[in-house]
N, CA, C, O and the ligand as a Tripos MOL2 file, in Angstrom:
@<TRIPOS>MOLECULE
protein
  245   243    62     0     0
PROTEIN
NO_CHARGES

@<TRIPOS>ATOM
      1 N          19.5850   12.5120   -8.3920 N.3       1 MET1
      2 CA         18.3830   11.8850   -7.8000 C.3       1 MET1
      3 C          17.5430   12.9610   -7.0900 C.2       1 MET1
      4 O          18.0320   13.7490   -6.2810 O.2       1 MET1
      5 N          16.3130   12.9450   -7.4270 N.am      2 GLU2
      6 CA         15.4200   13.9520   -6.9420 C.3       2 GLU2
      7 C          14.8770   13.6260   -5.5250 C.2       2 GLU2
      8 O          14.2860   12.5720   -5.2910 O.2       2 GLU2
      9 N          15.1010   14.5580   -4.6170 N.am      3 SER3
     10 CA         14.5160   14.3650   -3.2800 C.3       3 SER3
     11 C          13.0700   14.8170   -3.3320 C.2       3 SER3
     12 O          12.7120   15.6620   -4.1510 O.2       3 SER3
     13 N          12.2410   14.2640   -2.4680 N.am      4 GLY4
     14 CA         10.8420   14.6150   -2.4380 C.3       4 GLY4
     15 C          10.0590   13.9700   -3.5890 C.2       4 GLY4
     16 O           8.9940   14.4510   -3.9790 O.2       4 GLY4
     17 N          10.5960   12.8990   -4.1110 N.am      5 GLU5
     18 CA          9.9120   12.1530   -5.1480 C.3       5 GLU5
     19 C           8.6340   11.5390   -4.5550 C.2       5 GLU5
     20 O           8.6510   10.9880   -3.4550 O.2       5 GLU5
     21 N           7.5510   11.6420   -5.2870 N.am      6 ARG6
     22 CA          6.2950   11.0830   -4.8000 C.3       6 ARG6
     23 C           5.8440    9.9130   -5.6440 C.2       6 ARG6
     24 O           5.9830    9.9010   -6.8670 O.2       6 ARG6
     25 N           5.2940    8.9220   -4.9460 N.am      7 LYS7
     26 CA          4.8100    7.7580   -5.6200 C.3       7 LYS7
     27 C           3.3310    7.5930   -5.2760 C.2       7 LYS7
     28 O           2.8780    8.1150   -4.2570 O.2       7 LYS7
     29 N           2.5940    6.8990   -6.0830 N.am      8 THR8
     30 CA          1.1610    6.6920   -5.8470 C.3       8 THR8
     31 C           0.9880    5.4490   -4.9870 C.2       8 THR8
     32 O           1.4100    4.3570   -5.3680 O.2       8 THR8
     33 N           0.3850    5.6160   -3.8610 N.am      9 CYS9
     34 CA          0.0780    4.5040   -2.9530 C.3       9 CYS9
     35 C          -1.0100    3.6460   -3.5340 C.2       9 CYS9
     36 O          -2.0260    4.1640   -3.9980 O.2       9 CYS9
     37 N          -0.8190    2.3240   -3.5180 N.am     10 ILE10
     38 CA         -1.8210    1.4330   -4.1100 C.3      10 ILE10
     39 C          -3.0210    1.2560   -3.2200 C.2      10 ILE10
     40 O          -4.0660    0.7950   -3.6810 O.2      10 ILE10
     41 N          -2.9030    1.6100   -1.9470 N.am     11 VAL11
     42 CA         -4.0590    1.4430   -1.0260 C.3      11 VAL11
     43 C          -4.9710    2.6410   -1.0610 C.2      11 VAL11
     44 O          -6.1650    2.5030   -1.3240 O.2      11 VAL11
     45 N          -4.4240    3.8340   -0.7950 N.am     12 CYS12
     46 CA         -5.2930    5.0200   -0.7350 C.3      12 CYS12
     47 C          -5.3160    5.7870   -2.0320 C.2      12 CYS12
     48 O          -6.1910    6.6310   -2.2280 O.2      12 CYS12
     49 N          -4.3620    5.5180   -2.9450 N.am     13 GLY13
     50 CA         -4.3540    6.1750   -4.2410 C.3      13 GLY13
     51 C          -3.7800    7.5910   -4.1900 C.2      13 GLY13
     52 O          -3.8200    8.3200   -5.1810 O.2      13 GLY13
     53 N          -3.2520    7.9690   -3.0360 N.am     14 GLU14
     54 CA         -2.6630    9.3100   -2.8610 C.3      14 GLU14
     55 C          -1.2080    9.2770   -3.2340 C.2      14 GLU14
     56 O          -0.5380    8.2500   -3.1170 O.2      14 GLU14
     57 N          -0.7210   10.4290   -3.6910 N.am     15 GLN15
     58 CA          0.7170   10.5680   -3.9430 C.3      15 GLN15
     59 C           1.4180   10.9130   -2.6520 C.2      15 GLN15
     60 O           1.1000   11.9170   -2.0150 O.2      15 GLN15
     61 N           2.3570   10.0990   -2.2680 N.am     16 GLN16
     62 CA          3.0710   10.2960   -1.0120 C.3      16 GLN16
     63 C           4.5820   10.1790   -1.2240 C.2      16 GLN16
     64 O           5.0470    9.4640   -2.1120 O.2      16 GLN16
     65 N           5.3120   10.8750   -0.4160 N.am     17 ALA17
     66 CA          6.7710   10.8240   -0.4780 C.3      17 ALA17
     67 C           7.3080    9.7690    0.4450 C.2      17 ALA17
     68 O           8.3630    9.1930    0.1800 O.2      17 ALA17
     69 N           6.5860    9.4930    1.5540 N.am     18 GLU18
     70 CA          7.1050    8.5800    2.5640 C.3      18 GLU18
     71 C           6.3140    7.2410    2.4600 C.2      18 GLU18
     72 O           5.0850    7.2180    2.3900 O.2      18 GLU18
     73 N           7.0750    6.1630    2.4550 N.am     19 GLY19
     74 CA          6.4150    4.8790    2.3970 C.3      19 GLY19
     75 C           7.3540    3.7640    1.9910 C.2      19 GLY19
     76 O           8.5700    3.9560    1.9830 O.2      19 GLY19
     77 N           6.8210    2.6100    1.6540 N.am     20 MET20
     78 CA          7.7060    1.5240    1.2630 C.3      20 MET20
     79 C           7.2270    0.9320   -0.0250 C.2      20 MET20
     80 O           6.0430    1.0120   -0.3520 O.2      20 MET20
     81 N           8.1490    0.3270   -0.7740 N.am     21 THR21
     82 CA          7.7840   -0.3290   -2.0370 C.3      21 THR21
     83 C           7.8930   -1.8270   -1.8590 C.2      21 THR21
     84 O           8.9300   -2.3540   -1.4580 O.2      21 THR21
     85 N           6.7790   -2.5110   -2.1720 N.am     22 ILE22
     86 CA          6.7710   -3.9670   -2.1600 C.3      22 ILE22
     87 C           6.6970   -4.4370   -3.6060 C.2      22 ILE22
     88 O           5.7770   -4.0880   -4.3450 O.2      22 ILE22
     89 N           7.7020   -5.2490   -3.9970 N.am     23 VAL23
     90 CA          7.8330   -5.6500   -5.3590 C.3      23 VAL23
     91 C           7.9240   -4.3830   -6.2480 C.2      23 VAL23
     92 O           8.9830   -3.7590   -6.3020 O.2      23 VAL23
     93 N           6.8950   -4.0160   -6.9050 N.am     24 THR24
     94 CA          6.9150   -2.7750   -7.7300 C.3      24 THR24
     95 C           5.9180   -1.7650   -7.2370 C.2      24 THR24
     96 O           5.8310   -0.6700   -7.7930 O.2      24 THR24
     97 N           5.1650   -2.0910   -6.2150 N.am     25 GLU25
     98 CA          4.0920   -1.2410   -5.7610 C.3      25 GLU25
     99 C           4.4510   -0.4920   -4.4710 C.2      25 GLU25
    100 O           5.2090   -0.9680   -3.6270 O.2      25 GLU25
    101 N           3.8710    0.6900   -4.3690 N.am     26 PHE26
    102 CA          4.2060    1.5750   -3.2390 C.3      26 PHE26
    103 C           3.0660    1.6540   -2.2510 C.2      26 PHE26
    104 O           1.9060    1.7700   -2.6460 O.2      26 PHE26
    105 N           3.3800    1.5940   -0.9790 N.am     27 ILE27
    106 CA          2.4140    1.7490    0.0670 C.3      27 ILE27
    107 C           2.9260    2.9010    0.9960 C.2      27 ILE27
    108 O           4.0650    2.8620    1.4610 O.2      27 ILE27
    109 N           2.0650    3.9160    1.2540 N.am     28 CYS28
    110 CA          2.5340    5.0310    2.0480 C.3      28 CYS28
    111 C           2.5900    4.6450    3.5330 C.2      28 CYS28
    112 O           1.9900    3.6570    3.9560 O.2      28 CYS28
    113 N           3.3090    5.4300    4.2950 N.am     29 THR29
    114 CA          3.5060    5.1150    5.7290 C.3      29 THR29
    115 C           2.1860    5.0650    6.4860 C.2      29 THR29
    116 O           1.9980    4.2010    7.3420 O.2      29 THR29
    117 N           1.2680    5.9820    6.1800 N.am     30 SER30
    118 CA          0.0190    5.9780    6.9150 C.3      30 SER30
    119 C          -0.8080    4.6880    6.6630 C.2      30 SER30
    120 O          -1.3840    4.1140    7.5880 O.2      30 SER30
    121 N          -0.8450    4.2580    5.3950 N.am     31 CYS31
    122 CA         -1.5630    3.0030    5.0770 C.3      31 CYS31
    123 C          -0.8430    1.8150    5.6780 C.2      31 CYS31
    124 O          -1.4820    0.8780    6.1570 O.2      31 CYS31
    125 N           0.4860    1.8430    5.6590 N.am     32 GLU32
    126 CA          1.2390    0.7240    6.2040 C.3      32 GLU32
    127 C           0.9640    0.5660    7.7000 C.2      32 GLU32
    128 O           0.7250   -0.5400    8.1840 O.2      32 GLU32
    129 N           1.0030    1.7190    8.4460 N.am     33 SER33
    130 CA          0.7750    1.5980    9.8780 C.3      33 SER33
    131 C          -0.6950    1.2610   10.1700 C.2      33 SER33
    132 O          -0.9890    0.6050   11.1700 O.2      33 SER33
    133 N          -1.5980    1.6950    9.3230 N.am     34 GLU34
    134 CA         -2.9900    1.3560    9.5200 C.3      34 GLU34
    135 C          -3.2160   -0.1500    9.2620 C.2      34 GLU34
    136 O          -3.9930   -0.8040    9.9590 O.2      34 GLU34
    137 N          -2.5310   -0.6660    8.2650 N.am     35 MET35
    138 CA         -2.6660   -2.1110    7.9940 C.3      35 MET35
    139 C          -2.1270   -2.9450    9.1390 C.2      35 MET35
    140 O          -2.6820   -3.9880    9.4850 O.2      35 MET35
    141 N          -1.0480   -2.4740    9.7140 N.am     36 VAL36
    142 CA         -0.4390   -3.1850   10.8590 C.3      36 VAL36
    143 C          -1.4010   -3.2450   12.0310 C.2      36 VAL36
    144 O          -1.4670   -4.2500   12.7380 O.2      36 VAL36
    145 N          -2.1450   -2.1690   12.2350 N.am     37 ARG37
    146 CA         -3.0890   -2.0710   13.3360 C.3      37 ARG37
    147 C          -4.3720   -2.8020   13.0520 C.2      37 ARG37
    148 O          -5.0810   -3.1790   13.9850 O.2      37 ARG37
    149 N          -4.6930   -3.0130   11.8040 N.am     38 THR38
    150 CA         -5.9620   -3.6480   11.4000 C.3      38 THR38
    151 C          -5.9030   -5.1490   11.5990 C.2      38 THR38
    152 O          -4.9910   -5.8160   11.1120 O.2      38 THR38
    153 N          -6.8740   -5.6710   12.3130 N.am     39 ASN39
    154 CA         -6.9050   -7.1240   12.4650 C.3      39 ASN39
    155 C          -8.0470   -7.6870   11.6050 C.2      39 ASN39
    156 O          -8.8430   -6.9400   11.0350 O.2      39 ASN39
    157 N          -8.1020   -8.9990   11.5320 N.am     40 ALA40
    158 CA         -8.9750   -9.7160   10.6240 C.3      40 ALA40
    159 C         -10.4850   -9.4400   10.8780 C.2      40 ALA40
    160 O         -11.3200   -9.6190    9.9920 O.2      40 ALA40
    161 N         -10.7940   -9.0050   12.1010 N.am     41 GLU41
    162 CA        -12.2100   -8.7310   12.4030 C.3      41 GLU41
    163 C         -12.6360   -7.3320   11.9730 C.2      41 GLU41
    164 O         -13.8250   -7.0160   11.9150 O.2      41 GLU41
    165 N         -11.6330   -6.4990   11.6710 N.am     42 ASP42
    166 CA        -11.9320   -5.0960   11.3110 C.3      42 ASP42
    167 C         -12.6160   -5.0400    9.9430 C.2      42 ASP42
    168 O         -12.2800   -5.8010    9.0350 O.2      42 ASP42
    169 N         -13.5760   -4.1310    9.8140 N.am     43 GLU43
    170 CA        -14.3000   -4.0290    8.5400 C.3      43 GLU43
    171 C         -13.4150   -3.5130    7.4050 C.2      43 GLU43
    172 O         -13.7390   -3.6880    6.2310 O.2      43 GLU43
    173 N         -12.3160   -2.8890    7.7570 N.am     44 LYS44
    174 CA        -11.3540   -2.3850    6.7140 C.3      44 LYS44
    175 C         -10.4310   -3.4850    6.2210 C.2      44 LYS44
    176 O          -9.8000   -3.3330    5.1740 O.2      44 LYS44
    177 N         -10.3400   -4.5580    6.9300 N.am     45 TYR45
    178 CA         -9.4000   -5.6170    6.5720 C.3      45 TYR45
    179 C          -9.5730   -6.1780    5.1630 C.2      45 TYR45
    180 O          -8.5910   -6.3340    4.4370 O.2      45 TYR45
    181 N         -10.8250   -6.4860    4.7630 N.am     46 PRO46
    182 CA        -11.0140   -7.0070    3.3850 C.3      46 PRO46
    183 C         -10.5540   -6.0150    2.3530 C.2      46 PRO46
    184 O         -10.0780   -6.4090    1.2880 O.2      46 PRO46
    185 N         -10.6870   -4.7120    2.6440 N.am     47 PHE47
    186 CA        -10.2490   -3.7160    1.7040 C.3      47 PHE47
    187 C          -8.7330   -3.8160    1.4950 C.2      47 PHE47
    188 O          -8.2500   -3.8220    0.3630 O.2      47 PHE47
    189 N          -7.9960   -3.8950    2.6030 N.am     48 PHE48
    190 CA         -6.5760   -3.9740    2.5130 C.3      48 PHE48
    191 C          -6.1380   -5.2560    1.7530 C.2      48 PHE48
    192 O          -5.2310   -5.2310    0.9200 O.2      48 PHE48
    193 N          -6.8080   -6.3450    2.0730 N.am     49 VAL49
    194 CA         -6.4810   -7.6050    1.4460 C.3      49 VAL49
    195 C          -6.6680   -7.4900   -0.0770 C.2      49 VAL49
    196 O          -5.8360   -7.9450   -0.8610 O.2      49 VAL49
    197 N          -7.8020   -6.8600   -0.4670 N.am     50 ARG50
    198 CA         -8.0960   -6.7160   -1.8810 C.3      50 ARG50
    199 C          -7.0390   -5.8910   -2.5820 C.2      50 ARG50
    200 O          -6.5850   -6.2340   -3.6730 O.2      50 ARG50
    201 N          -6.6540   -4.8060   -1.9470 N.am     51 GLN51
    202 CA         -5.6340   -3.9110   -2.5410 C.3      51 GLN51
    203 C          -4.3340   -4.6810   -2.6750 C.2      51 GLN51
    204 O          -3.6790   -4.6070   -3.7140 O.2      51 GLN51
    205 N          -3.9520   -5.4110   -1.6540 N.am     52 LEU52
    206 CA         -2.6910   -6.1320   -1.6770 C.3      52 LEU52
    207 C          -2.7520   -7.3050   -2.7160 C.2      52 LEU52
    208 O          -1.7400   -7.6980   -3.2950 O.2      52 LEU52
    209 N          -3.9350   -7.8130   -2.9090 N.am     53 ARG53
    210 CA         -4.0350   -8.9460   -3.8550 C.3      53 ARG53
    211 C          -3.7000   -8.4600   -5.2740 C.2      53 ARG53
    212 O          -3.1170   -9.1980   -6.0690 O.2      53 ARG53
    213 N          -4.0670   -7.2390   -5.5730 N.am     54 GLN54
    214 CA         -3.7060   -6.6400   -6.8890 C.3      54 GLN54
    215 C          -2.2240   -6.6910   -7.0780 C.2      54 GLN54
    216 O          -1.7410   -6.9250   -8.1860 O.2      54 GLN54
    217 N          -1.4870   -6.4730   -6.0080 N.am     55 LEU55
    218 CA         -0.0410   -6.4690   -6.0520 C.3      55 LEU55
    219 C           0.4700   -7.8720   -6.3510 C.2      55 LEU55
    220 O           1.3940   -8.0250   -7.1500 O.2      55 LEU55
    221 N          -0.0960   -8.8810   -5.7440 N.am     56 TRP56
    222 CA          0.3560  -10.2280   -5.9740 C.3      56 TRP56
    223 C          -0.0260  -10.6610   -7.3850 C.2      56 TRP56
    224 O           0.7390  -11.3620   -8.0480 O.2      56 TRP56
    225 N          -1.2020  -10.2500   -7.8470 N.am     57 VAL57
    226 CA         -1.6180  -10.6190   -9.1970 C.3      57 VAL57
    227 C          -0.6500  -10.0730  -10.2240 C.2      57 VAL57
    228 O          -0.2560  -10.7680  -11.1600 O.2      57 VAL57
    229 N          -0.2710   -8.8150  -10.0390 N.am     58 LYS58
    230 CA          0.6950   -8.2180  -10.9600 C.3      58 LYS58
    231 C           2.0460   -8.9180  -10.8810 C.2      58 LYS58
    232 O           2.7090   -9.1320  -11.8960 O.2      58 LYS58
    233 N           2.4370   -9.2660   -9.6750 N.am     59 PHE59
    234 CA          3.7230   -9.8940   -9.4860 C.3      59 PHE59
    235 C           3.7810  -11.2470  -10.1830 C.2      59 PHE59
    236 O           4.8160  -11.6250  -10.7320 O.2      59 PHE59
    237 N           2.6780  -11.9680  -10.1610 N.am     60 HIS60
    238 CA          2.6850  -13.3090  -10.7520 C.3      60 HIS60
    239 C           2.2580  -13.3410  -12.2070 C.2      60 HIS60
    240 O           2.2850  -14.3930  -12.8460 O.2      60 HIS60
    241 N           1.8510  -12.1520  -12.7460 N.am     61 ALA61
    242 CA          1.3670  -12.1300  -14.1440 C.3      61 ALA61
    243 C           2.4880  -12.3850  -15.1080 C.2      61 ALA61
    244 O           2.2680  -12.4030  -16.3190 O.2      61 ALA61
    245 ZN         -1.7150    5.1610    1.2890 Zn       62 ZN62
@<TRIPOS>BOND
     1     1     2 1
     2     2     3 1
     3     3     4 2
     4     3     5 am
     5     5     6 1
     6     6     7 1
     7     7     8 2
     8     7     9 am
     9     9    10 1
    10    10    11 1
    11    11    12 2
    12    11    13 am
    13    13    14 1
    14    14    15 1
    15    15    16 2
    16    15    17 am
    17    17    18 1
    18    18    19 1
    19    19    20 2
    20    19    21 am
    21    21    22 1
    22    22    23 1
    23    23    24 2
    24    23    25 am
    25    25    26 1
    26    26    27 1
    27    27    28 2
    28    27    29 am
    29    29    30 1
    30    30    31 1
    31    31    32 2
    32    31    33 am
    33    33    34 1
    34    34    35 1
    35    35    36 2
    36    35    37 am
    37    37    38 1
    38    38    39 1
    39    39    40 2
    40    39    41 am
    41    41    42 1
    42    42    43 1
    43    43    44 2
    44    43    45 am
    45    45    46 1
    46    46    47 1
    47    47    48 2
    48    47    49 am
    49    49    50 1
    50    50    51 1
    51    51    52 2
    52    51    53 am
    53    53    54 1
    54    54    55 1
    55    55    56 2
    56    55    57 am
    57    57    58 1
    58    58    59 1
    59    59    60 2
    60    59    61 am
    61    61    62 1
    62    62    63 1
    63    63    64 2
    64    63    65 am
    65    65    66 1
    66    66    67 1
    67    67    68 2
    68    67    69 am
    69    69    70 1
    70    70    71 1
    71    71    72 2
    72    71    73 am
    73    73    74 1
    74    74    75 1
    75    75    76 2
    76    75    77 am
    77    77    78 1
    78    78    79 1
    79    79    80 2
    80    79    81 am
    81    81    82 1
    82    82    83 1
    83    83    84 2
    84    83    85 am
    85    85    86 1
    86    86    87 1
    87    87    88 2
    88    87    89 am
    89    89    90 1
    90    90    91 1
    91    91    92 2
    92    91    93 am
    93    93    94 1
    94    94    95 1
    95    95    96 2
    96    95    97 am
    97    97    98 1
    98    98    99 1
    99    99   100 2
   100    99   101 am
   101   101   102 1
   102   102   103 1
   103   103   104 2
   104   103   105 am
   105   105   106 1
   106   106   107 1
   107   107   108 2
   108   107   109 am
   109   109   110 1
   110   110   111 1
   111   111   112 2
   112   111   113 am
   113   113   114 1
   114   114   115 1
   115   115   116 2
   116   115   117 am
   117   117   118 1
   118   118   119 1
   119   119   120 2
   120   119   121 am
   121   121   122 1
   122   122   123 1
   123   123   124 2
   124   123   125 am
   125   125   126 1
   126   126   127 1
   127   127   128 2
   128   127   129 am
   129   129   130 1
   130   130   131 1
   131   131   132 2
   132   131   133 am
   133   133   134 1
   134   134   135 1
   135   135   136 2
   136   135   137 am
   137   137   138 1
   138   138   139 1
   139   139   140 2
   140   139   141 am
   141   141   142 1
   142   142   143 1
   143   143   144 2
   144   143   145 am
   145   145   146 1
   146   146   147 1
   147   147   148 2
   148   147   149 am
   149   149   150 1
   150   150   151 1
   151   151   152 2
   152   151   153 am
   153   153   154 1
   154   154   155 1
   155   155   156 2
   156   155   157 am
   157   157   158 1
   158   158   159 1
   159   159   160 2
   160   159   161 am
   161   161   162 1
   162   162   163 1
   163   163   164 2
   164   163   165 am
   165   165   166 1
   166   166   167 1
   167   167   168 2
   168   167   169 am
   169   169   170 1
   170   170   171 1
   171   171   172 2
   172   171   173 am
   173   173   174 1
   174   174   175 1
   175   175   176 2
   176   175   177 am
   177   177   178 1
   178   178   179 1
   179   179   180 2
   180   179   181 am
   181   181   182 1
   182   182   183 1
   183   183   184 2
   184   183   185 am
   185   185   186 1
   186   186   187 1
   187   187   188 2
   188   187   189 am
   189   189   190 1
   190   190   191 1
   191   191   192 2
   192   191   193 am
   193   193   194 1
   194   194   195 1
   195   195   196 2
   196   195   197 am
   197   197   198 1
   198   198   199 1
   199   199   200 2
   200   199   201 am
   201   201   202 1
   202   202   203 1
   203   203   204 2
   204   203   205 am
   205   205   206 1
   206   206   207 1
   207   207   208 2
   208   207   209 am
   209   209   210 1
   210   210   211 1
   211   211   212 2
   212   211   213 am
   213   213   214 1
   214   214   215 1
   215   215   216 2
   216   215   217 am
   217   217   218 1
   218   218   219 1
   219   219   220 2
   220   219   221 am
   221   221   222 1
   222   222   223 1
   223   223   224 2
   224   223   225 am
   225   225   226 1
   226   226   227 1
   227   227   228 2
   228   227   229 am
   229   229   230 1
   230   230   231 1
   231   231   232 2
   232   231   233 am
   233   233   234 1
   234   234   235 1
   235   235   236 2
   236   235   237 am
   237   237   238 1
   238   238   239 1
   239   239   240 2
   240   239   241 am
   241   241   242 1
   242   242   243 1
   243   243   244 2
@<TRIPOS>SUBSTRUCTURE
     1 MET1         2 RESIDUE 1 A MET
     2 GLU2         6 RESIDUE 1 A GLU
     3 SER3        10 RESIDUE 1 A SER
     4 GLY4        14 RESIDUE 1 A GLY
     5 GLU5        18 RESIDUE 1 A GLU
     6 ARG6        22 RESIDUE 1 A ARG
     7 LYS7        26 RESIDUE 1 A LYS
     8 THR8        30 RESIDUE 1 A THR
     9 CYS9        34 RESIDUE 1 A CYS
    10 ILE10       38 RESIDUE 1 A ILE
    11 VAL11       42 RESIDUE 1 A VAL
    12 CYS12       46 RESIDUE 1 A CYS
    13 GLY13       50 RESIDUE 1 A GLY
    14 GLU14       54 RESIDUE 1 A GLU
    15 GLN15       58 RESIDUE 1 A GLN
    16 GLN16       62 RESIDUE 1 A GLN
    17 ALA17       66 RESIDUE 1 A ALA
    18 GLU18       70 RESIDUE 1 A GLU
    19 GLY19       74 RESIDUE 1 A GLY
    20 MET20       78 RESIDUE 1 A MET
    21 THR21       82 RESIDUE 1 A THR
    22 ILE22       86 RESIDUE 1 A ILE
    23 VAL23       90 RESIDUE 1 A VAL
    24 THR24       94 RESIDUE 1 A THR
    25 GLU25       98 RESIDUE 1 A GLU
    26 PHE26      102 RESIDUE 1 A PHE
    27 ILE27      106 RESIDUE 1 A ILE
    28 CYS28      110 RESIDUE 1 A CYS
    29 THR29      114 RESIDUE 1 A THR
    30 SER30      118 RESIDUE 1 A SER
    31 CYS31      122 RESIDUE 1 A CYS
    32 GLU32      126 RESIDUE 1 A GLU
    33 SER33      130 RESIDUE 1 A SER
    34 GLU34      134 RESIDUE 1 A GLU
    35 MET35      138 RESIDUE 1 A MET
    36 VAL36      142 RESIDUE 1 A VAL
    37 ARG37      146 RESIDUE 1 A ARG
    38 THR38      150 RESIDUE 1 A THR
    39 ASN39      154 RESIDUE 1 A ASN
    40 ALA40      158 RESIDUE 1 A ALA
    41 GLU41      162 RESIDUE 1 A GLU
    42 ASP42      166 RESIDUE 1 A ASP
    43 GLU43      170 RESIDUE 1 A GLU
    44 LYS44      174 RESIDUE 1 A LYS
    45 TYR45      178 RESIDUE 1 A TYR
    46 PRO46      182 RESIDUE 1 A PRO
    47 PHE47      186 RESIDUE 1 A PHE
    48 PHE48      190 RESIDUE 1 A PHE
    49 VAL49      194 RESIDUE 1 A VAL
    50 ARG50      198 RESIDUE 1 A ARG
    51 GLN51      202 RESIDUE 1 A GLN
    52 LEU52      206 RESIDUE 1 A LEU
    53 ARG53      210 RESIDUE 1 A ARG
    54 GLN54      214 RESIDUE 1 A GLN
    55 LEU55      218 RESIDUE 1 A LEU
    56 TRP56      222 RESIDUE 1 A TRP
    57 VAL57      226 RESIDUE 1 A VAL
    58 LYS58      230 RESIDUE 1 A LYS
    59 PHE59      234 RESIDUE 1 A PHE
    60 HIS60      238 RESIDUE 1 A HIS
    61 ALA61      242 RESIDUE 1 A ALA
    62 ZN62       245 GROUP 0 **** ****
């Protein structure tokens, strides 16, 4: 098993080694913590929702 494996984050599109995988998609730690801090009034919130929706669409396809 290769250490330092990088995956492409679905939110920022960057290749990151640290993060979590939801279903089949990867979210890096920085996006994850940013999402946690983002509330519904934040202008970035719809962006996160849209990115995550792609994940659910794939999951239910
Ligand atoms: Zn990211």
